[in-house]
N, C-alpha and C positions, 0 to 999 in steps of 0.2 A: 092208618089213620083212623078207620071207623070204630077200632078198639079205642083209642085216646079219647075219641067223641062221645063214646059210650060210658067209659069210666068218669069223663068230665060231667055228664049228665047224672050220673049216680052221687058223684060227691056234692054237686049242686042239691041235690035232694036231699041228701044227709044234713049238710051243714045249712042250707037254706040261703044259698050265695046265687047272685046272678050268675047264669053260664058263662057270660062273656068274660066277666072278671076272674073266673077260675080257669077258664081256657087260656087266656092271657097269661095267666101267673104260671101254668104248666109249661108254657113255651117259653118264659122268659127263664125259668129254672133251667129247662133243658139246653138253652142258648147259652147260659152262664157254664155249664158243664162242657159243652163243646168248646167253648174259649178259655178253659183252663189251661195254662202254661205248665208243661211237663219238662223241667230243666234236665232231668234224667234221659229223656228222649231225645232232646237238642244233642247232650254229651254223645249219646250213643250213634246217631243217624246224622248229624251235622245241622247245622241252620237251616240250611236251605230245605232239605228234605222235610224235616219238622215242620218249617212254615208251611211247604207244599200242604202236608196232611191236615193241617189246623185248616187252613184256606179251603182245601175241598171238602172237608167235612163239614164246613158251614155253608156251603154252597158256592163258593167264589170258583173263578177259574184263573188257571195260572199259566204264563208262558215264559219257556226258558230260553235262555241264549243258546243260539244256534238252531233253534227249533222253531217253526212258523206256526204250528199247530197249537191251538189253545188248549190245555189239559183241563177236563173237567169231570173226569171219571177217578174219584179215589181209589177204586179198585186197578185201575190201569196206570198208576204211578210208574213212570220208567224206572228200570232197576240199572245198578251198575256200582262202580266205585264211588265211595262216600266223595261229595264235593264235585262231581262230574257234571250235575246239572244244576245250574245257577239261575235263580228267578230273575226274569228281565222285566215281566209285566203283570199287575193284578188286575183282574175285573171283579170288582166285589159288588157289582149291581144285583139286588135282590138277595143277597147274601144275610147270614144272621151274625157277621162278624161284630165283636165287641170290643171296646177298648181294653177289656182284661187280656185278650189275645195278642194285643200290639208287642209285648215283650218276645213273641217268636221273632219278630222282625229285627230286634234290637241286638241280637246275638253275634 
C-alpha cells in the first residue's frame, strides 16, 4: 500500500494532478481488472468456482451449500471435484465488485 501511495504522489508531481484524483483513478483501474470475466476460466473450473474466485479477489465473502462457515480467504478455497461446492450466499459488503463481473453469476 505504501508503494502505491508513493507512486501516486510521484505521478501527481510529474503531471501536476491533484493526488486524490490520481489515486481514485488507479483504484478504479485495478477494480476493473479484478472484475474482468474470464470465460475460459469458467469453462475450466465451473461457474461456482470461477465466481467464488472473482468474489473473493474483490473482497466479498461466500458461503457454500452444506457449509456454515463464510469463505473469505482466496488462498483457502475448498478443493474437490468440479461442481461440488455451490454458492448459497454472497456478502459483498465493502467489496469492490462491479457490474462488469456479474457475468460470473450468469453462467
